[in-house]
C-alpha positions in Angstrom: -0.1 0.2 0.0 2.9 2.5 0.7 4.1 2.5 -2.9 0.4 2.9 -4.1 -0.3 6.0 -1.6 3.0 7.5 -2.5 2.0 7.4 -6.4 -1.3 8.8 -5.2 0.0 11.6 -3.2 2.5 12.6 -6.0 -0.5 12.8 -8.4 -2.8 14.5 -6.1 -0.2 17.2 -5.3 0.1 17.6 -9.4 -3.4 18.5 -9.4 -4.8 15.1 -10.4 -8.6 15.5 -8.7 -9.2 11.8 -9.1 -6.1 10.9 -7.3 -6.8 13.3 -4.5 -10.5 11.4 -4.3 -8.7 7.9 -4.3 -6.2 8.9 -1.8 -9.0 10.2 0.7 -11.0 7.3 0.0 -8.1 4.7 0.6 -6.6 6.5 3.6 -10.3 6.9 5.6 -10.2 3.4 7.1 -6.4 4.1 8.4 -7.5 7.3 9.8 -10.7 6.3 11.4 -8.7 3.2 12.9 -6.3 5.7 14.3 -8.8 8.1 15.6 -10.6 5.2 17.5 -7.3 5.1 19.7 -7.2 8.7 20.2 -10.7 10.3 20.1 -13.8 10.2 22.4 -16.1 7.7 20.7 -18.7 10.5 19.8 -15.8 12.6 18.1 -14.2 9.9 15.9 -16.3 10.4 12.6 -16.0 14.4 12.9 -12.1 14.1 13.7 -11.7 11.9 10.8 -13.8 14.4 8.3 -12.0 17.2 9.6 -8.6 15.8 9.0 -9.5 14.6 5.4 -10.7 18.1 4.8 -7.5 19.5 6.2 -5.5 17.0 4.1 -7.3 17.9 0.9 -6.6 21.6 1.5 -3.0 21.2 2.4 -1.7 18.3 0.8 0.4 20.5 -1.6 2.4 21.9 1.2 3.5 18.4 2.2 7.4 18.1 1.4 7.6 14.4 1.2 5.3 11.9 -0.1 6.8 9.3 2.0 5.9 11.2 5.3 2.0 11.2 4.1 1.0 8.4 6.6 2.8 10.1 9.7 1.3 13.8 8.5 -2.1 12.3 8.2 -2.2 10.5 11.7 -0.7 14.0 13.1 -3.9 15.6 11.6 -6.2 13.1 13.0 -4.5 13.1 16.5 -4.7 16.9 16.5 -8.3 17.0 15.5 -9.2 14.4 18.2 -7.7 16.9 20.6 -9.0 20.0 19.4 -12.5 18.6 19.5 -12.0 16.8 22.7 -11.1 20.2 24.4 -13.9 21.8 22.6 -16.4 19.4 24.0 -14.7 19.1 27.9 -13.2 22.8 27.7 -9.8 21.5 28.8 -7.5 23.9 30.3 -3.7 24.4 28.7 -1.3 22.5 30.7 0.9 25.0 32.8 4.5 24.5 33.5 4.1 23.1 37.0 1.7 20.6 35.9 4.1 19.7 33.1 7.0 19.4 35.3 5.0 17.2 37.8 3.7 14.9 35.2 7.3 14.0 34.0 8.9 14.0 37.4 7.1 10.9 38.3 8.1 8.9 35.3 11.3 6.6 35.1 14.1 7.2 32.7 13.3 4.5 30.7 9.6 5.6 30.3 10.5 9.1 29.2 13.1 7.7 26.7 10.5 5.4 25.3 8.0 8.2 25.1 10.5 10.5 23.5 11.3 8.0 20.7 7.7 7.5 20.1 7.3 11.3 20.0 10.3 11.6 17.5 9.0 8.8 15.7 5.7 10.5 15.1 7.4 13.7 13.2 7.3 14.1 9.7 10.6 13.6 8.0 11.6 17.3 7.7 10.9 18.0 11.3 13.0 14.8 12.6 15.6 16.0 10.7 16.1 19.4 11.9 15.4 18.5 15.4 18.2 15.6 15.2 20.4 18.0 13.7 20.2 20.7 16.2 19.4 19.0 19.6 21.4 15.4 18.9 24.3 16.4 16.8 24.2 20.2 18.3 24.7 21.9 15.0 24.3 25.7 14.9 21.1 27.1 12.9 23.8 28.2 10.2 25.3 24.8 9.9 22.1 23.5 9.5 21.0 26.0 7.0 24.1 25.0 5.2 23.4 21.4 5.2 19.9 21.5 4.3 20.1 24.5 1.8 17.2 26.4 3.6 17.1 30.0 5.1 17.6 30.8 8.5 14.0 31.7 8.8 12.8 28.3 7.3 15.2 26.3 9.9 13.8 28.3 12.8 10.4 27.7 11.9 11.0 23.9 11.5 12.8 23.6 14.7 10.3 25.5 16.8 7.2 23.5 14.8 9.3 20.1 15.4 9.7 21.1 19.3 6.2 22.0 19.6 5.0 18.7 18.0 7.1 16.6 20.3 5.9 18.8 23.5 2.3 18.0 22.2 3.0 14.3 21.7 4.5 14.0 25.2 1.9 16.2 27.0 -1.4 15.5 25.0 -1.8 19.4 24.7 -1.9 20.7 21.1 0.5 23.6 21.2 0.0 24.7 17.8 -3.5 26.3 18.2 
């Protein structure tokens, strides 16, 4: 399915309306299955519908067709959280609650969660966060290596860190 999905994404990004329709049809089941694990039961269909609308509107901005699945699941997860907050009027997580939440976990649990958070990132966000926070390259070095502007590097790094924090806390930081 990955090769077929990749092909559909590329065609849809090129403006092929039939390919977009087919892509949305084929990924609906996976999006719904993913939403079942992340949404309150009454919100599943709404989250999937909203996620697919976002995919249709923003597919052209996806930089790598290979990262489509993780991008789709990130959108579904965000929609589940957004709808949940709307229904239950959740508060944002303050810094004290954030620190207390992680202080109670073992180092092994934290490593495992961080690995999963990084694994959920689209490829271009994962790449920049690894270059900056693991390899400890400067923004200038990252720009040179990736061939991107300073502004692009800073935006990607900020969004990557927000997505990791969102994954770890369950709070959508990119509202």
